Every structure is written in structure tokens, then in C-alpha cells.
N, C-alpha and C positions, 0 to 999 in steps of 0.2 A: 752384643746374642741376639741373631735372626730368632724371635719366634714366631715359628709355623704354627699348625693344627696337632704334626707331631710332637712336637715340643711340651705342647699344653695338654697336651693328653700322656705325656710320661711324666710330666709334672704331675698333674693331679691324680697321676697314678700316684704317685713317690708318698705327698701326704695325704691318701686317705690308708695304705699302710702306714704311714705312719703313726696317722691318730687309731689306726685297730692297734696298736702298738701298745703305745702307748695310756688304754686304753685297759687292755687284758695285764700289761705287766704288773699291780698289786695286784693283782687275785692270782698270777702267776707266783708271785712269791714266798704268797701265801701260802699256796698251796710244797710249796716246793721247802721250805720253812718247816712245814711239820707240827704250828703251831695250832691253838685249838683256836675258834673264833667267832666265838661267842662271850660281849661281856667282860663284867668283872671275875677275877678269879673266885670256885666256887658257888656264882651266883643263879648259875642256871642248875637245877636240879634234873638227876638224869645221865643219861650214855646219850653222848651225840648221834644223833641220826642224819639221816636223808637229806629227809630238809632243812631241818635248823641250819646242818654244813650249805647248802643249798640257797637256804635264806640271805644269808652273808654273804656267800658268792655275786650276791644280786645286788644288793649293798654297797657291795664294792665295785664292780662295777658304775652301779649310776651313779657312787661317787667320785669317781674320775671321770665318769661324762663332760658334768658338773665344773672339775675345776677344768676340763676343756674351752668348756664354754668361754672360758672370758680367753681363750684366745681366741676363737672364732671371730671376737667381738669388739677387740683390740686396732677393727684393720691396717692390717698388715697387708703391703697391696703387691708383694709377694708369694702371701698366699689366698689372696684371693684372683691373683691373675690369671689361674687352667681354669676357673668356672666363673668366674662373675658376681659378683658381692649380692648380686639377687639371691643367687641359687645359694653363697652361704647364712646368706640370710635366713630362706628358710629349708636349709638344714637346718641350723643351731634354730629355730624352733620347735621341728617337728622330734629333733634328739633329745630335746627339751621333756619333749611330753614322754619319751619315751623311759629319760635318766630317774625322772619322777616316779614314773609307773616303778619302776626296778625297788628304789628305794623307797617307796611307800608298802611295796610289798613284803621288803625285808622284815620290820616290826605284824605285819597282818600275817603272814605265816607262822612268825614267834606266835603268837594268838592262838592260834590254833593249836599248838603243839605247848604249851603254857598260861593259860588263859588267867592265873593266879600270879606267874612273875612277872606278865606283863604290864597287868593292872599296878604292881607293887611299882615296875620301873616308871611307867610314867604320870605315876604320882607324885606333884609338887614336892610331895612333905613325908615323902617314905626314898625317892629316888635318889638314884646315885648318881655320881657327875657326868658318871659318862649317859644313864636316862635323860636325866634332860640336856644333855647337851643332844642329845640325838631327838627326843621330842622337840624341840623348837627348831630344827632348824628340819624337821621335816614341814612341820606348819609352818614354817617360815616359805617352802617349797613349794606345799596348796595353796598359801594368799597367791606364792606370786604368778602362777596358775589363772588366778582366777581374775584375779585387777587386767590380766595379759589376753587372756579368752574375751573378757565383757567390759575393756574397756570403751567401748562407748557406750551402752548400758548404763553402767557410771559413771557416765560421762567426766570422764576423768581428760583431762588433758594434753594434749603429748611432751610438753616438756615435763609436768605434775607426772604425769607416769611413765618418764624416764627414768625421773626422779627414786621414786617407788620402787622401782622393776632391780637397778641398781644397787638399794640398799638392802632389799630383800639378798636379791642373789650373792653380796659378799657377804647375808647372814646366814645364810641357807650353808653354804659352804664353810668357814669359820667354823658353825659349830658338825658342821658335818666332819671336819677336820678334827677337831676338840672329839669326838664321840669317840671316833680314833682314837687319840692318843688319853684319854684317862680307859676306854677298853685294856689295850698295853698287850695283848694276846699279840696285836699284827706287828711292833716292835721288837719282839724277839730274838734273831738273827739280825748280822748289823746289814747286811743288803737288804732284809727292811727297812728300817729303823735309814739310812740312807734312801732310797725312792722314797720313803713320806716324805721326808723331811729337805726333799728335792721337789717333790712339788708345791709343798708347803712352801717355798721360800722363792719357787715360779710364779705362785699364786698371788702374794704376795707384789712382789717386780713386777705382775701385770698390773698389780691395781694401780702402783705407785707411776709404774707407766703412762699408762689412762686418765689419770687424774693430778698428775703434775706436770712428769715431764712432756708430756705433748703438747698439755696451752703454755706451759713456761718459752715451748718452744714456737708457739702463735703467737705468741704476745712480743717476741723476739723480730718478728717476721711481720707486723701490718700491713694490715694493707686500706687505701680510704678511698670513699668515693671518691670518682671523677662528675658522675652523671649519673641523669635518672632520665633515660628517654621511654615518652608515654604507648604501647602497641597495641595493637586490634585485638578485642575480646577477653577486656581490662588484663591485661597485662605488662610487667614492666620492663626492662631497657636496664639491669642493671651493672655499670662502667669499675670497676675498680681499676688503681697504681698501685705499686708497690712502691711501698714507700720505706725506703734506707734499705733495699735488697736488690734483686737483681730479676726475683720476679718465679713464679715456677715451669715447669715444661708439662703441659700434659698434649692424650692424644681427642684428638676431634671422636665426641659422644662419649668420652668421660663426665663427671662430676666431681662435686665435694661439697665437703661440708661447710658453711660459713656460719658467723655467728654473728651478729650485727646489737645495736643497741645493748649489748652487755660485754662485762667480758669471756676467757676463754675459762674460764676456769666457774662459770658460772651452770655448762652444760647446759647453755639454752644455743644448742647446733639445731643445723635443717638442711640434709641436702639436695642439689638443685646441679642440675647437669649444665656444662659449659657452654653457651650459644654464641664464644667469640672464637675465631678463628685459631687454632694451638700456635701457628708464625707470629704474633702477636705476642715481641716481648714486655714485659714487663707492665703486661695491661689483661684483664681476666672482664667477658661480659657474664652474667646470672640471666638469663629473661625468665620468669617470674609472674607467676598466673594467680590473679587473686582469690583466695581460695580462702582464706582462711584466718584468725588473730594476728599468728605473724605475717603473713600472706600480705595481707593487707594492711601494713606497716610498711614496705618496703616502698612507696608509695614517696612515703614522707622524708624518705634519707636527706641527707643533704651535705652538697660537697663538702669535704674533710675531714669525713666522719669519716672515724676507725672499723674497720671489720675483719674480721678472723678469719680465714683461709685454712680448711686440711683436707689436706688432698695433693691429685688428684687419684679416684678410686674408677670400678667399671671396664666390662669387657666389650663395649657398644660399639669399638671401633676399625674405623680399617684397615688401623694398621698393622694389628693387629692380622689380613692379611692380604699379605704385601704378593700372592699370587693370584689373585682376583682381576679377571678382566675388564669390570665393574659389580656395577653398588645398583640396590634400588631400595631405595629409602622410602617407608613407608610409616606415615605419621597423621593423628586425629590432635586438632586440640595445638594445647601444650607441648605436644610433641614433639612437636616441630622443634625443639630445640637443638637435640643435638644432633641431629640432623642439618639443618645451616651453620652448625658447627662444619662440621664434612663438608658441606659446600666451600663456605667460604677458606675452610683449608684448603681445598682442593684448586683454588683459584689463585690464592696468593700463594701454592708450587708448582701450581702451571702441570698441575697433572692430571693427563688427556686423557686416564680412560675416565669410560663413562659414566654419567648420575644418569637413574629417573628417580625422580619425587613424584607420591602420591601420596595430594596432601588433604583429609577430610576435613571439615567443616560446620556447624550449622548455621551460615549464614555467610553471605560474599563482608559487612564486617567484620565478622568475626576470624580473617584470617588473619595472622601475621606476618610480616616480612614480602606483602605482595610485591608492592614494589621493587624492593631490593632483588625478590624472587629474577623476577621478569630482567633484573640488570645484570646479574652474574652467570646468565646463560650468555652472555656477552666473553663472559671469564673466566671461562670451563666447558666442559661438557656435556651440560644441564640439559635437561624437557624436565620443563616439571606438568603436573595435571593435577589440581583441581577437582575435589567432588565434594560438591554443597547437600548435606541434606532438604535444606529450603531453599533452594534457587530462588534467585531474581527472576523476571519475566524477562524473556528473552537468552537466559541464562545458556551460551553455547557448548558448556564443557559437563563432565559425567554429573550424573545425580545419582537421591542417594546416599549408598556406606561404597565402602571399600570391599568389596564384593570377589567371588572368583571370577565374573564376568568381565569388571571393572581390569583385573588384575591380567588379564588371557587380554584386552584390548590393547593394554599397553605396556605390558614387559617385553622382552623381544622376544622373537621367536628362538633362535639361538638360544638362548639364555634356557628359556622353556624346555626347551630337545636337548639341553644338557650340551650341546656343543662348544659351547663357550660357559667358566668358570664366574661363577659374581654370588655376591653374597647381598643377605637381605634385610636388613634391624628395622624390629619393628619399636615405636614406641607412642603411647596414648593413654585413653584407658582402656579395661582389663579388656571390659570387654570386646572391644575393637579389638585388641592383644590376640584375645583368646580367637576370634572368630578368621583375624585373616591370618594365623598360623593357619586352622587350619583347613582353610582356601589354597593356601601356597603347598600345601602335604596331601590333597586331592591334586595337583595340580602335577606331580612328580616330584619337585623340589624336597629333595632328603633334608631333614633333619639338622642335620649339623653345616645348614648352607644359611640357615634364619634365624637371629636371634633376638631376641629382645629381652631388657632386664623392666624388672615390678621391682617399684623401691615401697612393697612392704615392708614396711620395717617392726611389725609389731604384730 
């Protein structure tokens, strides 16, 4: 199937519509069933009014959203393909806050309506099972948000945060589903029982898939370290060779999650862009800069050591734009990795379309792949523009940062004038990506023609 921009738009619209349907389906069935929405039978005094019914509606929608969060983070490539992984994770973060707000609003509204009854329901000594489960789910959600928002201030490592996040999420949704089951009013009709059974089974199935089946599949398809090559700017290229299988196919610009020094069941995996050619069979390369505890250990990997790979993912690829006449590659620092993958792939494929690489670094010594980039000019239609913030004396190239003026000087005029269709890919520190996106937009480049993926997963 040839994936075009129109195909991605249609597929994305389909997923958005399906998400809304699954989010609102429990609420719609409860309304259609005519059952009461609150608590154990006879627990709430007085007639049900609008605000009581409204509070339960918010809780239903919030719980459905939380259940669907497991789908968003399960790394289904077909789900993320229309949007890109960074957009899906950004949506996951924002919708998590909305779902928590909806769920918390449920007991808050009830507390205003009947403070004494809510006090009874949240008191561990007097609360019915439904109250205990609901209170536990709410507390788990609040702790989850606090740990995620204030991870750096709490000095939680990335691995510790991931494990804590997973445990709290499972606990919150599990207790939320238990709250629904204990209340019982939501299971008054066969359709309601079937829906909640389907949601519960799907949720449990996703957990088993992510925590058992996916790691087991990675365990059966190991990779081994072929070599570790030092690069400029405190970076290392990790070359892997498939062991006992044919490898995997990816598109230039994509990334994968890799697990080193551990089992794939350990949940100690990290995302990195492919830096090798997509045409290399049975071999992968990742170029990783020393930025933290895990990345500082990459250079210590030894040939023959096992590594596990989950991928590919990502939408920052020329393969998604077969109708483009050329590509503008904008990189800073280690953001060169998806760009060198594109260049190597184009060279191996003999793709004649022009590539313009504008590559920013602090100093000449920080420029990774400097010599290889020069050599690749002979193998593909490549133009390289280096931009140095602190250039050496006599530096003939661009100075400072990648600005609108730099783009005006080096991006082909027919591209900026819209006479030839091109796509721009951006990768680097977040301030650089934000500045370059603004510069491109100010030059009249449509937002749909430049693309960036941000690896902000927290």
C-alpha cells in the first residue's frame, strides 16, 4: 500500500473517530439502559438530580479515557503511523490530565451534594467495597500525575519513573473497573455487561501483550554487538548484527527502543534513532551521545553482547513522501542521526532527489560524521551546510545558529517559492526545533511540509 499524505489524513481521522466512540460508548450505554449511576443500592439519600448524574457521567468518560491510555502506549506501529510517535505521546500526556480531572470531579461534585455520605464512603472503617475501590483509584491517579509532572524535582531516574508509572496506571484502572463492578448499577443490562467485560478483557490483554508477549518476542530475536565506534561530540555508534533471524526493515528517520545489559522483561529500554542505512540487511546502527547514566555505558558494550530491539517507530521519514521532489534536513548536535540515516539510504538506493543538510554544532570538534558527509556527496545529490556557534579562526562557513537568514541563503529558491514540492525534517534540541519551525513558517513554508519528532516521553 502506497502511503500518501491523504492516506495518513484519512487513517488519522478514522483513529480519532474510533477513540471518541470508545470513550463515549460506556456513557451512552448507561444512559440507554436507564439504570441509576451511583453507588451501591440505597446508599445515596434523596432523589438523583442533574449534578449527581453529571458527576457520574464525568467519571465514566474519565475511566474510559484511562483504559484507552494503555492502547496509546502499547506501541502499535499502525496506530502511530498517521501522527508520529511524539504526537501520540503528547496526546497521551494531555489526555491523561483531562481524564484525571474528570475522574476527580466525580467525587468532588458528590461531596458538595452530600458531604456526610462521601465522608462515609472514603473512610476506610465505614466505606463499602465500591467506595474503597473508587478512593484507591483516585489516589493512585493523583500520585501518578505528581510523579510524572515533578519527576526531575523528585530526582527519579527514567527507569524508576517508568516502573512507578506503569504500576500506578495499572492500579488506578484496575481499582476503577472494580469500583464499577462493585457499584453494580452499571451492569443492569446485557449490553452494559458485555461492554464492561470487553473493556476489562482488552485492558488485561494489553497488559499481558506489553509485559509478556512483546518481551518474549524480542527474546527470540536477539541482536549482538558487532562494534562500537567513537564519534565526535562524545557520541558512539553502536552497530548490531541480527542473531538467528533476518533482521528488521525500517525507513530512514525512524527509531527503535533498545534494551542493553538486561533482559527485555526488565523494562529498561530506551529510544534511539537509526543512524544506519535502511538498505543494510541484518545490521542496525544507532549513534548515541553520552547524556546520562545509560548513554554513558554504551561505549562499554563488548562485541557479542546481546541487545534487544523493539521497532521500528516514527514518522520522520522521506519514505512517507514519495511525491516530494527534494528534502531539507535540519539538524543540531546528535539530531544528525535520522539525517545521516536518510543520506546513507539515499546513497545506497541511488535516489537522485536532492538533499540539503543544514547541520548546527557548537564547535568543529562536535561535528559528527564530518568526513563521511563529504564522501557521501559523491554517492548522492547532497549539499552540506555547517553552522558553528563557536567557529575556529578563519572558518569559511556559517556562524551562529540556524536562522531564517541561513535558510534563505541555502534553501533552493524554487522550494521556498513553492515551485517544487519539498519536505523538511528537523531534529535537535527543543529550542532549536522550535526556532527552525518558526523560521520556516515565516518563510511561507506550509506547516504540513516540515516535520519534527520530540523524544519527550515523560
